[in-house]
Structure formats: C-alpha cells, structure tokens
N, C-alpha and C positions, 0 to 999 in steps of 0.2 A: 272872559268871564270867570269868576272864581267861584267854585261852588263848595261850601263847607256845610257847618251844623247849624246855622242861623237861618236857612229857609223855611218858612212856615209850610207845613204839609198837612193834609188830612191822610186817615188811615183809609187804605184801600186793600181789599184781599184778591182782587181781580189777578188772575194767573198764579196763584199759590193754591192750587187744587188738589185733593186726594181722593182716590176712589175708593168707595166702599167695597166690603167682601162680596155683595150681591151685584156690583155694578154690571150693567149692560151697556156697552159703547158700539156706537155704528159709524163708519166712516164711508162716505162718498170716497172711493178710493182712489180715484185720479187727482186727488187733492191734497194727498198727505205731506207733510214737511215734519222736521224733527223740532221739537219744541225747544226754543232758546238758541235757534241758529235761523240765518237769512233764509226768508221764505224762496228766494229767487236762487238758492243753490240746489242744483238739480241732483237729485241721490235717487236714480232708478225711478223717476217721479211717475206715479200712476201705476205702479206695478207691486204695491204692497209691502215696500220695505219697511216703511215707517211704522205701518199697522203691525208688522212682524215684530218689530223692537218693541213696541208698546205692549203687545201681547207676552212677550218673554219678560218684560219687566213688570208687568201686572198679572201674574199668573192667576190670580184669584179673581179675576174679572173675565167677562165673556165678550169678544169682538166679532163684530159683523161688517164685512167690506164689499162694496160693488163696485164693479167697473165694466162698460159695455163691451170692452175688448178682451177676448176669450184669452189671445196669447199673455196678456198681463195679468190675468186670472190663474193661468198655467203656471208663470213664473212665481207669483204670490204662494200658491199652494206647494210649490216644489221646495221653496225656502223652508216654509212652516213644517211640512213634513220631514226634511232633514234636520231641523232643529227640534222634532219630536213634540209640537206644540198642538194640544187637542183644543184649546180655549180661542179658535180662530175659524171663522167660516167665511170663505169667499164666493161671490156670485157675480154672472157675467149678463144680468138682466138690463133692460132698458128702464129708464126710471118709472115708466109707466108698469111694467112688468113687476118691478121689484115693490111697487105701492100695493100689489095685489097679494103679495106673499104674507103667509100667516108668521109674524114676527112678534118678539116680545116687546115690552115698552123698554126703552132705552132712558138711560141716566145722562148721556151725552151723544150728541149728534156733530159729526164735524165735516164740513165743506171746506175745503182749501183748492183754489184754483179750478172751481166750477161753475159759480153762479153768473160771471161775468162772460161766460163763454157756452153757454146754451140760449135755447129761445125763451121767450115768454110763456110758452105753453108749459116747458120743461122747468120752469122756475115755478110756474102753479103746481106742477105735481110735486116738486120737493116741499114746496109749503104744506101742502095736503099731508104728506108723508109725516111733515115734522107734527102737524095736529094730530094725527092718528098714532103715531109711534114714540113720541117723547113724553116722558112721565110728567106728572106735576112736579114744579120744582127742578125739573132737569134743565141743562143748558146746552146751547147751541154753539158752536163756534163757525163762524162763517168770514171768508175773506172774498175781497173782489177789487176791481179796478175803479178808483174813484176820481171825484170829480172836485175841485177844478184842476187837479194835478195832471191828468191826462189831457186836457182840452186842447193844449197846444200842439202835441203829437198825434192825434187823433188822424188828421188828413193823412200824415205819414204812413200810419198804418193801413189807411183805406188804400192809399197808393201802391203799398207793396202788394196787398191781398188782390187788387186788380191786377197789377201786372205778373202776377205771379199765376193767374188763370191762363196763361198763354203756354203753359208747360204742364204735362201730367205727371212727372215725377217730383216728389215732394222737395228732396234736398235740392234738385236744379232749380225748382221754382223760388226758393229761399236765395239762392246765390244770385240767379237772374235779378231778383226783385232787390236784393242788397246793392248789386251792382248798378243797377238802374238809377236808384235813390241817389247813390253817390255821385253819380252823372249829373243829375238834377243840382245837387249841393255844389258842385265844381263850376257850372253853368249859372249860378247865383240866380235859381228859379228866386223870384219874389217871395214867396213862401217861407223859404229858408232863411233869406236875407231879414225878413221880418220876426222871424223867430229864432235868433241866434243861438238860443240852448239846445237847440235839435241837434246841431253839429256834434257835441259831445255825446249825447246820446245815440246817435248813429254810429259815432266811434266805438262807444261800448257794445252798440249791437253786433258790429263786426267780429266781436271776440266771443260771443255768448255760443254756447252749445246748441247747434242748429235744431236737435229736437225741442229744445227748449222753446226757441222763436217760433217753431211749427206750432205749438200750442199758444204762446203767448201774443203772436203777431198775424198768424195766417188762418185761425178759424174763421169760418163763414159767419158763424154767431160770435159776435164781439161786441161787449156792452160796458160803458162806465156809467158809475151811478153817482147821485148825489146821495149822502148818507140819508136824508128823509124818505128818498124814494125807496131804498131797502127797508129801512125801518117800516113803512107803510105797508109794502108786499109782506112782511112777516108779521104784521099784526093778526093776519087770517089765520095764523098758527097760534095764536094769543100769547104772542113772544113780546116782551119789554126788553129795551136796552140796559144791560148792565155796565158795559165798560170796554175798553179797548183790550185786548189780548196782548199788546206789546206792552211790557211794563214801565218802559222808559216814557210812555206816551201820558202817565199819570204824574210826571214829574213837571209842573206848568214851568219851573225855572230853566230847564234846558230845551223847552219847545217854544214859549212865548215871551215876546219883549212885556216889560212892566206894562206900556199904553194896552198891548193885546189882552193880558189878562184883567185889566180894569175894564176894557170894553166888553168883554165876555161875561164879567161877573154882572154885568147889567142885565142880561138876557135872562129871563126866567124860565123860558121853554126849554128843556133840557135837548129836545130833538134839534130844534134851531140852533141852539148854542153849538153843538156839533158841526152843523152845517157850516155855521160862521167860522168856527175854530179851523175847519179844513181849508177855508180861504186864507186865514193867517199862516198856515204852516204849509199850503198847496199841496194836500195829500194827494197821493198818487195810488196809494193801495192800502185799504183799510183791513185790519184783522179784528173783529168785534166778537163779543160775547152777548147772547140774548138769553133770557131765561123764561121759563113759563110758570110763572108766580116764584116769589121768595120771601125769604123771613129777614127782616132787617135786624141788624145786629147792634146793640148799644155800643157805646165807646169802650166802655170797660171788656165787653164781649169780644170786639175787635182786638184790643190790646193783648187780651189774654191769649187768642189764638195766634197772633204775631209773636208773642214772647215765646211760644211753644213751638214755632216752626224753626226748624234746624236748617243750616246754611253748610255748602261744602265748595271748597275752592275747587276749579277746574284747570287751572293753569299752574305754571310754575311761578312763584312769586317775581322771579328777576325777570320775567317777560310782561309784567303788568307796567301800563302806562297810565300816566295821569293827565294827559291833555287827549281830548276827544272831541270830535265833530259831532254837533247836534243840529238840529234846525235853527237854533238861536246863532248858530256858529261855533268858533273853537272854545271850548270850556276847560278850565284848568281845576282839577279835582283836588281839594284841599289836602296835602299828604298827611298833615297832623291828624286828619279824621281817618282817611282812607287807607293809609300805609298801616298803620297798627291793627286795624280791621284785618287786612289781609295777612299780616304775619301771625295772628291768632288762627286764623282760617286754614293757615298752611301747617299749624300743629295738628288740628283735627277738625271735624266738623262742629259748629257751635249753634246752639239756639240764639235767639235774640237776647233771651234772658241771661244766659252765659256771659254773653258778649257786655251787658249792662253791668255784670259782676266781675268780669276779668280785670286783674291789674292793670293790662297795657291798653283797656278800652273803656274802663268805667268812668274815666273824666270826659267821654264824649256823651252830650245831652241823649235822652231817647229819640227826640226828632232827627238828630245827626245820625244816629244807628241806623234808623229807620230809612232815611233818605239814601244813606250811602249804600245799604243793602240792597233797595230798589235800583239804584243805578248801576251796581255792580252785577246784579242779576240782568239788567237789560244789555249790558255791553256783552255778558257771556263770560266774565271771569269766575262767576259763582253760581250756584243753583240751589233751590229748595231740596232737602235731603230728608230721608228717613233715618230712623233710627236704627242701631245696628243688628237687634233681632229681626226687623223687617227686611233688612238689607240681607241677612242670610238666609231667609225664608225663600227670597227672589233668587238667590244664586244659582242654584241648580237649572233654573230654566235659562237666565241669561246665559250662563256658561254654555248650555246645550246650543242656544243661539250664535252665540259668539264662535264657538267651535264651527258651527256650520258655514257661518261667513269667513273664517279663515281659510277653510278648507277651499272656499272659491277663489281666494285670493291667489292661490297656487297658480290660476289660469288666467285672470284677469283682475282689473282694478276697478270694476262697477261700484262695488259696495264699500263705500269709505267710511262708516259708522259702526261702531260696536256699541251693545247694550250694557249701560250700568245700572246694577242693583241697587245702588246708593242714592240716585238722582232719577231714577225711572224715566229715562230717556236716552238717546243716542249721544255718543261723543265721536268726535273726528278721530279716526285712525287710519292712516293711508296704509295702501298695500304693502311698502316696505314693513312699517311697524307692525301690520298683521303676520307677517311672515316672520319676523324676529321673534313675536310670542309664540307663533306655532314652533319655531324650532325650539325655543326655550322650554314648552310643554312637552316636548319629547328628547329633551335633553340632547339635543344636536347642536352642533358649531353653527351659530346662527349666520355669519357671514358666508360660510361653505354653503349652507343650505339655501340661502337665498340665491347666490350665485349659479349655484347647479340649476335650480330651478329656472331663472333667467336664461342661462345659456342652453337648456335643452329646449327651450322655445324659440331660440333665435334672437332675443332681446338683449339690451344693452342698457346700463344706467346712462341717465341724461343728467348731466351737471351745467348748472348755468347756461341752458338752453342748448349744450354741446354734447353730441353724444360720445361716450368714452369707448373707444375702440379695442384696446386691449385687454386680454385679461387681468393682468398686472394693475392696470389704472381702475379696472370696475372694480376688483378686490380692495385696492387700497381706498377708494372711496367709500366703500362698503362698510369696511373697517371704522372709518372715521364717523359715519353717520350711525354706526351701532354704539361705538363709545358714546356718543352724545346721547342717543337714545336712553342708554343704560344709566347715565348720569342725571338725567333729567327727566325725562319723559316716562319712563318706567314706572318710576315711585309715583308720579301722578296717576297714573293708569291703575295701580295697585290700589292706591287709595280709593278709587271710584269703583273698585270690585272688578275690574278688567285685568286678566293676567293670562 
C-alpha cells in the first residue's frame, strides 16, 4: 500500500495536548509510560519514573501519583528529591484510602496498566474518584486489555496463573509456568493446535522482562473488556469518549481496508462503531481518552490550532525508513511527501503553517501535510514541540532531572530515558549515552570515563552478544561507539534540549 497526500482525512486534535499554567495532574502511578513510546516497554514501571519526567518537563504544573507499594513510592520520591522537584507528591494509599483524601480538582487523570488488573470493586472506586476529583472539561487517559484481540490467549494466561500457584516465589512461578506452557505446545495440545497464532506469542513471552510478565500475566485479577463495557462503567463519572490516545489510530488508511471503512461508516452509534472497529483490527490493547464535558471546535478553529502546532524531529534523518507495518499490512510512505518534511524538520522545529509556506514543502497540500505529520508522530519520528521561550523556561528543571538520572547511570542501567524540554516528555537515552553526556558535562575524556566506571564495577562491554574480555577490546569498541554518538546522536539530543 502506498500512502501519500491524497488520502481524505478529518481533523483530530487528540494526542496533541498542552498543560495550562494551573494544571493539576493525577496519575495512578502503577500505570505510567512515556508518551510517544510503546507502552509495553518497561521503564521502571510503577516506580514513578514517567511521573518524574513529566513533572520535570512541566514545572508549572502540579502532579499527584499513587501506588499501593511503598517501595515504589520510596524510589519515586528519592528521584524527585535528587532532581530538586517540588511540584510532585507521591502516596502509597489503597484506592479506597486515596478516595478519602482532601485533593484538588484535576485537569488530567491517567491510568495505564491498572484497569484490567484490579477487581470490579476497585474499578468502581476509581470511577468514584474520577467523578469526585476531575474538573468539568478535564480529560482521563485509560488503557486496558481489549477484546476480541485477547480472546485466543486468555486460556493460556489462565493456565499460567494456575500452574504458578504451585510455587510461592514469584520469578520461580513465572519460569515454571512458561516451561510448562512450552511443554503443552510441544505435545500438540489441541488448544494450541487450533490457535496457531499462540506459538509466536509464547516465543515473545519468553523474551520479556519477568517483572513485566508478573504484572501482565500473573495477576489474580485479570480482565479484558469490549470497548462498550469500559465506556459504560465510566458513564458513572460523567465521562464521554473523545478518541484514541494512539495517534495512528486516527488514520483509517493504515488501519482499515476500504470495505471496513465503508462498513463502519454505516454505523451511527459511535460506541458500537468502536466495538465493531476492534473486530476489524483485532484490538488487544486500547489507550483511550475520555472527557467530562467538552466544547466542539469549528473546522476553522481546529485548523488554526493545528497550524500553530510545532513539530520537532526526534531521530537522525538518515535513520528514517519509509516502509512500515500497520494493521492493514506493509505501508510505503510516499517519499516525495515525507522526505522533504523530514528534511525541513531536520533543520529546526516547524509549525504546520511554516511547513505550508516552506519552499521544500509548500507544494504538498494541507491534507497531505496533516496526514504525514500524524503518521510521523505515531511512528515516533517526530513529536509536538513548544516554542523556544517555553523550552528555555523548562530547561532548568529538565537539566536537574537529567543530571540525577545520569548520576544513577554510573551504577546501573535501570533508567533509560532523559527529559526533553522541547517536546515535554522522555527520550530514549541508553546508559552508555548517558555516561558520555556525563563525561562531556565535566570535561572528561568520555571513553576513559566510561571504561573506568565499568571496570571499577567488574563490568565489560557486550558487542553482538559477546562480552569483550580485554581492556584493549573494550576501549577500542567504546571509541567507535563514542565517535558514532558524537557524529549523529549528540546533535539530535542537543536539539531536543538534552545535553
């Protein structure tokens, strides 16, 4: 499939959100992920890392986060303290305890990785919390395991939970359950024979972080929902569906066949239409935005806001690929549209209006520009960005946060994101890159600095799955990595306000 500038699209602002100066944001902390990144990526999940990143990038806002595990809260508070952040509060309450707290009205409430893994009673507590604490006009982000996408794998999850009950230690339970499930696969149990897609899922499970699996597969409370079931529960909080938080869900051309689009267009009920759409794309996981009251924008108002939205490039232009897998299959992005947009954004962040008027992109019609920006944002190549003045206002707090994270990189690689003041979220920066940045900020030889830190901890570099044994091998490889980092990656990070 070839995707260019001729696809017909409506204007959607979902996902391009700005926090006001007085914003109050609440997170059920066990749920957080970095916007713009795959929610299955484990980044100190449930320990406040993303909350801390967002508090650093939105210093004018106040953040509240809750998790029942006090160790998670201690970790989150420690990072906030080391970064000197005063606009964030952490609590280790139960849902019912938190409901009784004297809290402000929130502009945003976020639940990720929570709703599918708690009881119906606790879901009702959350709904009551939203009704009590969300402002009129406020937004709720909620994610959950969805049907019909989970239907084939639900019995496999139930099997692993039941097998894991025979061992008390968590990691042991997981390994034994995985091994037993593999034995049933090899024995051609009819369930697996009749559901052949499960073999690939099982192979991916074996490669996953075990703590992620503990949350995703081994909770005693584990639920998947049809969209209308969640929408119905949230009605008690006076919430109405706005749209998907996943940008590319709004581009029908990469998600639905023409026949599917025509069939959905005939369904007038928007809630039922989402249910049917989930059957067309076999949704396994939904990320939705609901609102408590809303004001509709005219087409002209939407266009004005879109034209004023600024976008920044997140990657080296040389690493951009124009063929990607989407629900409809492999899609080839039209290079005559996408290439010049990326080239212009490589020079500096641009608004949609600036792209309309730029010599390299002025020949692309508005619909083509809009679609390309949505697709590139959904893929993760670009991101909405603030103006330079706002970026500089944020920079002291993001610098303090990033310095705290880089200091931890001396000892471990747990935290693999740094905060960008330009785009207001986290950017993947691995441990080696963090140590290079740390050396640069203190005017030290980067290669020697990294090697001395690794060697002092008895660690060595792994290249292509093989540990480099000698000091000479390690230093030679580190020099190569640092040269590549300095030529390409460093400039991108500096443009994003990370250095």
